[in-house]
N, C-alpha and C positions, 0 to 999 in steps of 0.2 A: 792442037786435041779437044775432044768434042767435051764442052758443061758439062757437068751431068748432077753438081748442087754439092754441098759439101757438108764439113757435120765444123766448121771449124775454118772461117776467111779465108786461113793460108790453107787449108791444106788442100790436098787434090779431090778426085773426085768417091765417093764412100763407097762405092762399089768398088775401085783400089783399091785402098789403103785400107778401107774400115772390112772388108772381105764378106759382101752382103753377093748373094750369089743365089739372083730372084726373088724379090719380095724388098721392103725395106719394112722392118717389125714397124718399132714404135710411131715413121717416120711418114704410114703412108695418112692415106688426105683422106679428109672426109668426102662425103659419095658425090657434096655438091656447090659450089663456089660463089664464093663472096657479091653479087651482083652491086652493081654501080651503084652508087648512091650519093647523094649530095655531102661533100662533108664539112663538119666543120669549120669557124674560123678557127685561127691561132690563140690560142689557151696561155696565159702568159703571167707570171706574178707580175699580179701591177703595183708593186715599189718600183721593178725595174722600168729602164726604161722599152719605151716597146723595139722587141726583137729587128721589127724592120723595117728600121733608121738603127741602130745599135748592129747588124748585123743582113745589111740587106741581099749580100750574094747566099751569102749562107740559108738564109732563106725561103729565097727565091729558087735555089737550086732541089730544097727539098719541095716544097711545092709541084718540080718542074720531074720530081722521083715522085709525086705522089701522082699525079695527072697522067705518067706515066704503067699506073699500077705496079712501079716493082716495088711499093709498103703501099699500106693503109694511109700505115701513119704512124708520127714521128715524137719524139722527146727529146729534149737537149739541157742542159746545164755546160756554163762558163763561170771561172772566177780567174779573177788576176789579182797576186800577190791578197789572198784570201779573202776580196769583195768580189761580192757576187755582183754577172756582167746582163747573167740572162737563164731565161730559166721559162721555157716553155714547152710547149705542144702541139703536135699539128694533126690531125685528119684527125681517126676513129680507134681505139684498140679492140677494134674487135665489131662483126656487124653491128647496128643500131648503137653504141657505145662512145662516149667519144673520149680522142684521146687525155689527159690529160694530166700537169705537172704531178701530183699523183699517186700514177696512174702504175700499176707495180707490173717492169716489165719481168722475162726472163733473163736472164743475164748469158747463158752458157759460158764458153771459158773465159768472158773477161773474168768465170769464180777464181779462175787463175791466184789473181797476184791477194787476190783473202788466202787463200791456202796456202800460200805462201811467206805472209806475213804469219801467220796463227805458228808455219816451221819455224821462221826467226824467232820468233817470242820465246820458245823453245829450245830454241839453240843461245838466246841471251842468257835466261835462267841455268846452263850449263846443265840440259837435262843428253843433251847429246854434241859431238862436236863437228861437224862438216865431212871429215873424212871415215869418218866411223863405216862401216858392212850393214845397213840397211838390219840383215839378219844376225847382229847384235842387238837389236829393241824387238823385231820380226825377225825369230826364227823358223818358222813355217815360211818368210821363201828364201832363207836361201841355200836352192836346192835347183837342178839342173842345168849348170852352169850361170845361176846369179848370187853363187856366193859375196863372189866377191863387189860386188852393186853397193856404191857407194849414194849413200845423201843428197848430195854435192852432184853427183853425176842425176841421179834421179831429178832433185832442182833444177840444173842443165842439159835437161831432158840428151842424157848419153848410156841412155843404163841398158839399149836393145831390151827392151821387150813393152815394146808400143804396141802390138793388137791381143799381152797376152791375157788382156779381160774378154778376149773373142770383138773387142773395135764394138760399133756398135751395138752387137747387142745387146751391152755393159744395160743399155740403156733401157733396158725392159727388166732387171736384176733388181736386188739391194744390194746397199755398200755390203754387205759381210757374202752374198754369194759371189760377186765377183773377187774380191779378195781369195775367194777360196779355189778360183777361176785360177787368177794370178801366181799362186800357189806351188802352182801348180802346170805351171809352165815351162817352157824352157826357153834359156836370152836363145834368139836369132842369128842363126847361120853366119858365118865370123862375124862376130859382133864380140869387139873387146872393149867390156867398158871406159867408160873413157876418153875413146883414139879415138869414136863414127861419133855424129851427134846424128836426130832424128826426132822430131817433134813424134812423145807422145798423148795422144789425144785426152785418154782418161786413162789409162792405168795406172803409171805411176802416178797420177794424183789421188788416186782412193789408197797407194801405199801412204802415201803424203801424208792425207788424211790419220792413217790407221796408226801415224806415227805419233799422231798427233796424241790420240788418241789415247794409246800405251805409255807417254809420258805423264801426260796429263791427269790420265784417270778419268775424263769428263769423254759426254763423247761429243760429238768431232760438231754436230751442230746444234747440242749445247754449250760447246767451248768459244766456236765463234761469238756467237748470240753474246758469251759475257765478257771476253775481252776484248770482241773488236766494237761490235754494232752497237751494243748500248752504249758504252761509255763515246764512242761519236756519236752518239744519238740518231746515229744508224736505224731506229724505231722497228721501218717495217723492210727491215732487209733479212733474208733471212737465206742456210742451205738446209732446204728438211726444217719444214713450220712442221707444225702438231694439225693432223688433218680439222676439228673445232677454227684450227685460226683459216688453214686456205678455205674456209666454206663461210666463213666469216667476213674473209672479204667481199667476196662475190664478183662485183661486176669491177673492180681494182683489180683484179687478176689479169692484166695483159695479154690475147694472145698475140703466137706467131702465127705469118701463116706462107707457101710456098707459094710464088711471086714468077714463074719461068718463063721467057718473055713469049705470048705470045695466050696464052694461060690468064684464066679469071684465079684473080690471089685465093685459093681455099685456105684456112686454118688445117690446121699442122696438130695432132689430140697428141702428140707422147709430152710432149714439152705442157702444152699447158693442162694438160690432165691432172688429178688428183693425186695417181698412182706417184706423179715423177717427182713433182713440188713435194712432196711431205715426207719421201725418201732423202736419202744423203750420198750427193756426186759432189764431193768435193774440188770436183774439174769441170763443173758442167751443172751443176743445179743451181748456183747465186739465183735469186730473183729480188726485185725492189728497182725503189724510181733512182733515176737518174740522176739526183739532184740525192739525195743520201751516197750511192755508190761514190759521185765530186766531193763529198769529204773525206772522203778513204784517201783518198790523193793527197787531196787538201792537210790533212795530217802527215801524211809521207812529204808534202812540200815543205813545210813547217818541222824537217825534222824531229818523225815521230810522237809531237803533242799537238792538239786542238784541242784548246778550251780550255786547256789547265788541267785533260787527260792522255798520261804516256802515253801509248801505248809501243812505241819501242827507244833503243834506242839511238842518237844523232848517227854514235859510229854503227849500228845497225842498218838504221832507211844505206849507211853511205852505202855499206856496202854488198848490199840484196841489191840496191841500183845502181849497180856499178858494170861495169863487161868484167864477167867472169869465162864468158867464152867467145869466141872469135877468131873470125874468118875459115871461120870449119859450115861447109856444105851439109846442110842440113838435108837425112835421106830421105822425108818427107813430103819435105815443100820441090826441093832441087831446087832451092838456092841458097844463097850464101847468110844468115840472114844472124845477127851480135845478143845474145842473153847474158843476164845477172839474174839471182838466183832466184827463177819464178817468172820473172818481168822482160818481157821484147824490148828491146834496146833503139832507138836514133831507126822505127823501121817509116814501111809507104804507109804505115797504118796515120801512123800522126804527120802527111806530109810530106812534101819539098822543103817547107819553109823550116822544122821544127829543127831546136839546136841536136848538135849531138851528146848529148847531156840528155834525152829522150826520153822516158822510160812508160809503159803499161801492158795494155792487153786486152785479147780483144776475143771477140765469140761469136760462132757462127751463124756467120750472114750478119749479122744484126749486130749487134754493141762493139765500146770500143771504149775506157777510160787510155789517159792516158798523164801523165806531169811535163813537162818542160820547164824547169827548175830554173833556167836562162832568163824564160818571159816570165815567168812567175806564173805558169795560163796551166792550168788544171779545165781540162774538157772530159768529160760523158755524155751520149748519143746513143739513142738505140733507133734502130726504122725495122720497123714490124712488118716485112717481108724478103721474102729469100730470094736472091732472082735468079743461084748458080755464086761458081765460088769468082771466075771470069770481070761480071757485069760487078757484081756485088765490091771486088776490092778497085776498082777505077770509080768508084762514085764512094768508098771510104778514102780514096788518094784524094776528088776532086771535093770533096766536103772539107776535109784537113785544112786542102787549100786554100777554101776560101772563107773558112775561120780567119784564117793565118792574114788575110788582104783581109777582111771586114778590122778585123783590131790594129792594120797597121803595121802590123809587126810583119809582110811581106809589100814588095814597093815593085806598084807596075813595073810588068818590063820583064822582073828578074826572075827564072823560068824555076832558083834555087836548084838544089843538089840534086844530079840525077837517079831515077831509081826505076828498079826492077821489082816487077809484081810477077809474084811466080809462076812458074812455066808450067806446073800441075792443075790438071781440073776439071 
């Protein structure tokens, strides 16, 4: 099947799944490509060992991908058992702007992990039960076949309203407008909530964000700042930032680029622009340095607490990162994927050598954050070129494997567990 690009590293083509009919809305490209330039050398935390020594395969692969114009820059952070191992950046953040460890990159669907924890906090505080119907807290949602959809169904992508927000059209609208569209949408034909599974790119996460807003009394963007980011020291992380902050960050705002094979990299205006970054998309709009996203996963590795700040109880962390959906064919990806409550479990995104308990999330042909509890490993990295789903899925598998070999967590000659890459795309 022809690879036409995705909005998520596991997504089929945008045209097929997100319903684009001529035109790309926010995904249109700037008219002029980014011309070839001499890229800056690696920028790394000077307190850590040179990553070319500790992660030779990983750095070599990133350099190869950059030379092949699959991306123009990258940013990577690793830790084991809470001890930083690597914090470095390669190449350019955008034309003439070096990528640094402080560059603030778009997370796309890696944001979903943050939203899952926000929902888990409200659950832990007794604001709702996971098996309650969504409509109990958002009455406007409970119509046109959606009445029986539960909070658990939404967290595990079993609700059956994948394109209720219009798919990619949602990226050009406010959260409030997207919610109105979702409320009026019908349940997908032939879908019984809980009995089928299919990844919901953004629709379910607008609903989860609204659930947090209604049960907490706070705007979602403010909630995640106050309840997750600031307590964890993720000071430059946002899911919708004030306009003045976006403007003040200036060149720290890293850009995403379209990098299909044989074409010069071109910036993609929508995720780079002010409008998208200052509105709130709980399933796709997170932004910040990879080092700070990793702090979130270090908190989960440490059973809900980091540096004395408790975000979740150990029991809640165990519940959301355990398998809640197993052996179900995902109708969006056309492969079997196991899910926790908002987290992807033991996926190809984490390589052939991760433990069965590895969990995390990835975003739009570009980023991933994950934790492998059995190895005490936390990884967060972003590649700022979107080459299409098939080449992206392969580079993510290769990159995760390189990390495991470099850290001595995989042995030479060991192919690890077999992985099936998504068939669609």
